[in-house]
C-alpha positions as CSV (number, residue, x, y, z in Angstrom):
1,M,-0.1,0.3,0.2
2,K,2.8,2.7,1.1
3,K,4.3,2.2,-3.1
4,S,1.4,2.3,-4.4
5,R,0.6,5.7,-2.5
6,R,4.4,7.0,-2.8
7,T,4.4,6.4,-6.7
8,F,0.8,8.2,-7.0
9,M,2.5,11.0,-5.0
10,I,5.1,11.7,-7.3
11,T,3.3,10.9,-11.0
12,I,0.8,14.0,-9.2
13,A,3.6,15.6,-8.2
14,C,5.8,15.2,-11.5
15,V,2.3,15.8,-13.8
16,A,1.6,19.3,-11.7
17,S,5.4,20.4,-12.6
18,G,4.7,19.9,-16.2
19,V,1.6,21.6,-16.4
20,A,3.1,24.8,-14.5
21,L,5.8,25.0,-16.8
22,S,3.6,24.4,-19.9
23,R,2.2,27.3,-19.2
24,V,4.7,29.6,-18.7
25,A,5.3,27.5,-21.9
26,F,2.2,28.7,-23.6
27,A,2.2,32.8,-22.0
28,D,5.6,33.1,-23.7
29,E,3.8,32.0,-27.2
30,A,0.5,33.8,-26.9
31,R,3.2,36.9,-26.9
32,V,2.8,38.7,-30.2
33,S,6.0,39.3,-32.0
34,E,7.3,42.6,-34.2
35,A,8.5,40.1,-36.7
36,D,5.1,38.8,-37.2
37,S,3.0,39.3,-40.2
38,T,0.2,40.8,-37.9
39,S,2.6,43.1,-36.4
40,L,4.6,44.4,-39.7
41,A,1.3,45.3,-41.2
42,L,0.6,47.4,-37.7
43,A,3.6,48.7,-37.0
44,Y,3.3,47.3,-34.1
45,K,6.6,48.1,-31.0
46,A,6.8,45.8,-27.8
47,D,8.6,49.9,-26.7
48,A,6.5,52.8,-28.4
49,T,9.2,54.4,-28.1
50,K,10.9,52.8,-30.7
51,V,8.2,53.9,-33.1
52,D,9.7,55.4,-35.9
53,K,7.6,59.0,-35.7
54,A,8.7,59.8,-39.2
55,K,7.0,56.9,-41.1
56,Y,4.2,56.6,-38.5
57,A,2.8,60.5,-38.1
58,K,-0.6,59.6,-36.1
59,Y,2.2,58.4,-33.4
60,A,2.2,60.5,-29.8
61,A,3.9,61.3,-27.3
62,G,2.0,58.8,-24.6
63,Q,0.4,56.6,-26.3
64,A,0.5,53.0,-25.7
65,C,-1.4,49.8,-25.7
66,S,-2.5,50.4,-21.8
67,N,-4.4,53.3,-22.8
68,C,-6.1,51.8,-26.1
69,T,-9.2,51.1,-26.2
70,F,-8.2,47.2,-28.0
71,Y,-6.2,46.8,-24.9
72,Q,-8.4,43.8,-23.1
73,G,-5.9,44.0,-19.9
74,K,-6.3,46.6,-17.4
75,S,-3.5,49.4,-17.8
76,N,-1.7,47.9,-15.1
77,D,-0.8,44.9,-16.5
78,A,2.3,44.3,-18.3
79,F,0.8,42.3,-21.1
80,A,-2.5,41.9,-22.1
81,P,-4.7,40.1,-25.0
82,C,-5.4,42.5,-28.1
83,P,-8.2,40.9,-31.0
84,M,-6.4,43.2,-33.1
85,F,-3.6,40.6,-32.8
86,G,-6.1,37.3,-32.9
87,G,-6.7,37.7,-28.8
88,K,-2.3,37.4,-28.6
89,Q,-1.1,39.9,-26.1
90,V,0.4,42.5,-26.3
91,A,2.8,44.9,-24.0
92,A,1.4,47.8,-22.0
93,K,4.0,49.9,-22.7
94,G,3.6,49.0,-27.2
95,W,2.5,50.8,-29.6
96,C,0.6,50.3,-33.0
97,S,-0.7,51.9,-35.5
98,A,-4.5,50.4,-34.9
99,Y,-4.2,52.5,-31.5
100,N,-7.3,54.4,-30.3
101,K,-7.8,56.5,-27.4
102,K,-9.8,54.9,-24.0
103,A,-12.7,57.4,-24.0
């Protein structure tokens, strides 16, 4: 009986560790890459201060994903989903040409 319980507990611990690690890996995969085709089309930058202001005249200092109507997170979340990118997570400090200031 002890061997079965010990085996069960070790198995549960391994499964729980695997699930936790897969969630961390999935969270990174769910983030938008600047090299993604949608990112390129929308001129997404993970850091809004790196936006080419000459090329994107619509950009103004202070604009960031965290204060855009499409940002689906709280204002203090570092990353949150955005429907412009199929629900993938964008950086709160990021910017794209679909920016629309929250009311």
